[in-house]
C-alpha positions in Angstrom: 0.0 0.0 0.0 2.6 2.5 1.1 5.0 1.6 -1.6 2.4 1.6 -4.3 1.2 5.1 -3.2 4.7 6.4 -3.3 5.6 4.9 -6.7 2.4 6.1 -8.3 2.9 9.6 -6.8 -0.5 9.4 -5.2 -1.5 12.7 -3.5 -4.1 11.0 -1.2 -2.1 8.4 0.7 -3.0 9.8 4.2 -5.2 6.9 5.2 -2.3 4.5 4.5 0.2 6.5 6.5 -2.0 6.7 9.6 -1.3 3.0 9.9 2.4 3.9 10.1 2.0 5.1 13.6 2.0 1.5 14.7 5.7 0.4 14.7 4.7 -3.3 14.5 2.9 -2.6 11.3 5.9 -0.9 9.8 8.1 -3.8 10.8 5.8 -6.3 9.1 6.0 -4.3 5.9 9.8 -4.4 6.0 9.9 -8.1 6.9 7.3 -9.2 4.3 9.0 -7.6 1.4 11.0 -10.3 -0.4 11.9 -8.2 -3.4 15.2 -6.4 -3.3 13.8 -3.5 -5.3 11.5 -2.8 -2.4 14.5 -2.4 -0.1 15.7 0.4 -2.3 12.4 2.2 -2.5 11.3 1.6 1.1 13.6 4.3 2.5 12.2 6.8 0.0 8.6 5.8 0.8 9.3 6.1 4.5 10.7 9.6 4.2 7.7 10.5 2.0 5.2 9.1 4.6 7.0 10.6 7.6 5.9 14.1 6.5 2.2 13.1 6.9 2.6 12.2 10.6 3.4 15.3 12.6 3.9 13.7 16.0 6.2 10.9 14.8 9.6 10.5 16.4 12.2 10.5 13.6 14.8 8.4 15.3 13.2 4.9 14.7 12.7 5.9 11.1 16.3 7.0 10.7 17.6 3.8 12.3 15.4 1.7 10.0 16.6 3.6 6.9 20.3 3.3 8.0 19.8 -0.5 8.6 18.2 -0.9 5.2 21.1 0.9 3.5 23.6 -1.4 5.3 21.5 -4.4 4.2 21.6 -3.2 0.6 25.4 -2.7 0.8 26.1 -6.2 2.0 23.6 -7.8 -0.5 25.7 -6.6 -3.4 26.8 -9.6 -5.5 30.5 -8.8 -4.8 30.0 -9.1 -1.1 27.5 -11.9 -1.1 25.8 -11.6 2.3 22.1 -11.8 1.6 20.9 -10.9 5.2 17.3 -10.4 6.1 16.0 -7.9 8.6 15.6 -10.4 11.3 19.0 -12.0 10.7 20.6 -8.5 11.0 18.8 -7.9 14.3 19.9 -11.3 15.6 23.5 -10.9 14.2 24.2 -7.4 15.5 26.3 -4.8 13.8 29.7 -5.6 15.5 29.4 -9.2 14.3 28.6 -8.1 10.8 31.6 -5.8 10.8 33.7 -8.8 12.0 32.4 -10.9 9.2 33.3 -8.2 6.6 36.8 -7.9 8.1 37.2 -11.7 8.0 36.2 -11.7 4.3 38.6 -8.9 3.7 36.0 -6.2 2.7 37.9 -3.6 4.7 36.7 -0.5 2.8 33.0 -1.6 3.1 33.4 -2.2 6.8 35.0 1.2 7.2 32.2 2.8 5.3 29.5 1.1 7.4 31.3 2.0 10.6 31.6 5.7 9.6 28.0 5.8 8.2 26.5 4.5 11.4 28.8 6.6 13.6 30.2 3.6 15.6 32.7 4.6 18.3 36.3 4.5 16.9 37.4 1.8 19.4 34.8 -0.6 18.1 34.8 0.6 14.5 37.3 2.5 12.5 40.5 1.9 14.5 39.8 -1.8 15.0 39.1 -2.3 11.3 42.2 -0.3 10.3 44.3 -2.4 12.7 43.1 -5.7 11.1 43.7 -4.2 7.6 47.3 -3.2 8.6 48.0 -6.7 10.0 46.6 -8.2 6.8 48.8 -6.0 4.6 52.0 -6.7 6.7 51.3 -10.4 6.5 50.7 -10.2 2.8 54.0 -8.4 2.3 55.9 -11.0 4.3 54.4 -13.8 2.1 55.3 -11.9 -1.0 58.9 -11.5 0.2 59.3 -15.1 1.1 58.2 -16.2 -2.4 60.7 -13.9 -4.1 
Protein backbone atom coordinates (compact mmCIF):
# COMPACT_ATOMS: atom_id res chain seq x y z
CA UNK A 1 0.00 0.00 0.00
CA UNK A 2 2.62 2.53 1.09
CA UNK A 3 5.03 1.62 -1.62
CA UNK A 4 2.38 1.61 -4.34
CA UNK A 5 1.16 5.05 -3.24
CA UNK A 6 4.70 6.37 -3.31
CA UNK A 7 5.59 4.87 -6.67
CA UNK A 8 2.38 6.09 -8.31
CA UNK A 9 2.89 9.56 -6.78
CA UNK A 10 -0.53 9.41 -5.19
CA UNK A 11 -1.51 12.66 -3.52
CA UNK A 12 -4.08 11.02 -1.22
CA UNK A 13 -2.10 8.37 0.74
CA UNK A 14 -2.98 9.79 4.16
CA UNK A 15 -5.20 6.89 5.17
CA UNK A 16 -2.31 4.50 4.50
CA UNK A 17 0.20 6.54 6.48
CA UNK A 18 -2.03 6.70 9.55
CA UNK A 19 -1.29 2.98 9.91
CA UNK A 20 2.41 3.91 10.07
CA UNK A 21 1.98 5.13 13.63
CA UNK A 22 2.00 1.50 14.74
CA UNK A 23 5.66 0.42 14.69
CA UNK A 24 4.73 -3.27 14.53
CA UNK A 25 2.87 -2.63 11.28
CA UNK A 26 5.89 -0.89 9.76
CA UNK A 27 8.09 -3.81 10.84
CA UNK A 28 5.75 -6.26 9.10
CA UNK A 29 6.00 -4.26 5.89
CA UNK A 30 9.79 -4.43 5.96
CA UNK A 31 9.89 -8.12 6.88
CA UNK A 32 7.29 -9.19 4.31
CA UNK A 33 9.01 -7.55 1.37
CA UNK A 34 11.04 -10.27 -0.38
CA UNK A 35 11.85 -8.15 -3.41
CA UNK A 36 15.24 -6.41 -3.34
CA UNK A 37 13.81 -3.51 -5.33
CA UNK A 38 11.52 -2.79 -2.38
CA UNK A 39 14.51 -2.45 -0.08
CA UNK A 40 15.75 0.36 -2.32
CA UNK A 41 12.43 2.20 -2.52
CA UNK A 42 11.29 1.59 1.08
CA UNK A 43 13.56 4.30 2.55
CA UNK A 44 12.22 6.78 0.01
CA UNK A 45 8.64 5.81 0.81
CA UNK A 46 9.34 6.08 4.55
CA UNK A 47 10.71 9.60 4.17
CA UNK A 48 7.72 10.51 2.03
CA UNK A 49 5.25 9.09 4.55
CA UNK A 50 6.98 10.59 7.58
CA UNK A 51 5.88 14.06 6.49
CA UNK A 52 2.22 13.08 6.92
CA UNK A 53 2.62 12.16 10.60
CA UNK A 54 3.40 15.32 12.57
CA UNK A 55 3.93 13.74 16.01
CA UNK A 56 6.19 10.94 14.77
CA UNK A 57 9.60 10.52 16.42
CA UNK A 58 12.16 10.53 13.56
CA UNK A 59 14.79 8.40 15.34
CA UNK A 60 13.23 4.94 14.71
CA UNK A 61 12.68 5.91 11.08
CA UNK A 62 16.30 7.04 10.73
CA UNK A 63 17.58 3.84 12.34
CA UNK A 64 15.43 1.73 10.02
CA UNK A 65 16.62 3.60 6.93
CA UNK A 66 20.28 3.28 7.97
CA UNK A 67 19.83 -0.45 8.59
CA UNK A 68 18.18 -0.89 5.19
CA UNK A 69 21.10 0.90 3.54
CA UNK A 70 23.56 -1.41 5.30
CA UNK A 71 21.53 -4.45 4.20
CA UNK A 72 21.58 -3.16 0.61
CA UNK A 73 25.35 -2.70 0.76
CA UNK A 74 26.08 -6.22 2.02
CA UNK A 75 23.62 -7.78 -0.46
CA UNK A 76 25.74 -6.63 -3.37
CA UNK A 77 26.84 -9.57 -5.52
CA UNK A 78 30.52 -8.81 -4.84
CA UNK A 79 30.00 -9.07 -1.07
CA UNK A 80 27.47 -11.90 -1.10
CA UNK A 81 25.84 -11.58 2.33
CA UNK A 82 22.08 -11.76 1.62
CA UNK A 83 20.91 -10.95 5.15
CA UNK A 84 17.29 -10.44 6.07
CA UNK A 85 16.04 -7.88 8.56
CA UNK A 86 15.55 -10.45 11.34
CA UNK A 87 18.98 -11.99 10.71
CA UNK A 88 20.56 -8.55 10.97
CA UNK A 89 18.81 -7.89 14.29
CA UNK A 90 19.95 -11.26 15.63
CA UNK A 91 23.48 -10.95 14.25
CA UNK A 92 24.15 -7.39 15.53
CA UNK A 93 26.31 -4.82 13.82
CA UNK A 94 29.69 -5.63 15.47
CA UNK A 95 29.38 -9.23 14.30
CA UNK A 96 28.55 -8.07 10.77
CA UNK A 97 31.64 -5.84 10.78
CA UNK A 98 33.75 -8.78 12.01
CA UNK A 99 32.43 -10.92 9.17
CA UNK A 100 33.26 -8.23 6.62
CA UNK A 101 36.77 -7.89 8.06
CA UNK A 102 37.22 -11.67 8.00
CA UNK A 103 36.17 -11.74 4.35
CA UNK A 104 38.62 -8.85 3.67
CA UNK A 105 36.03 -6.23 2.74
CA UNK A 106 37.89 -3.60 4.71
CA UNK A 107 36.69 -0.51 2.76
CA UNK A 108 33.04 -1.55 3.07
CA UNK A 109 33.44 -2.25 6.80
CA UNK A 110 35.01 1.20 7.25
CA UNK A 111 32.19 2.84 5.28
CA UNK A 112 29.53 1.14 7.38
CA UNK A 113 31.30 2.02 10.64
CA UNK A 114 31.57 5.67 9.62
CA UNK A 115 28.03 5.80 8.23
CA UNK A 116 26.50 4.46 11.44
CA UNK A 117 28.83 6.57 13.64
CA UNK A 118 30.17 3.61 15.59
CA UNK A 119 32.75 4.61 18.25
CA UNK A 120 36.30 4.50 16.92
CA UNK A 121 37.43 1.81 19.36
CA UNK A 122 34.77 -0.58 18.07
CA UNK A 123 34.77 0.56 14.47
CA UNK A 124 37.34 2.49 12.50
CA UNK A 125 40.50 1.90 14.52
CA UNK A 126 39.81 -1.83 14.96
CA UNK A 127 39.10 -2.30 11.25
CA UNK A 128 42.21 -0.34 10.27
CA UNK A 129 44.31 -2.44 12.67
CA UNK A 130 43.05 -5.65 11.05
CA UNK A 131 43.69 -4.21 7.60
CA UNK A 132 47.25 -3.21 8.55
CA UNK A 133 47.97 -6.69 9.96
CA UNK A 134 46.64 -8.24 6.77
CA UNK A 135 48.84 -5.97 4.60
CA UNK A 136 51.95 -6.70 6.67
CA UNK A 137 51.28 -10.44 6.52
CA UNK A 138 50.66 -10.19 2.78
CA UNK A 139 53.98 -8.36 2.32
CA UNK A 140 55.88 -11.03 4.30
CA UNK A 141 54.35 -13.78 2.14
CA UNK A 142 55.35 -11.90 -1.01
CA UNK A 143 58.94 -11.45 0.20
CA UNK A 144 59.26 -15.14 1.13
CA UNK A 145 58.16 -16.18 -2.37
CA UNK A 146 60.74 -13.94 -4.06
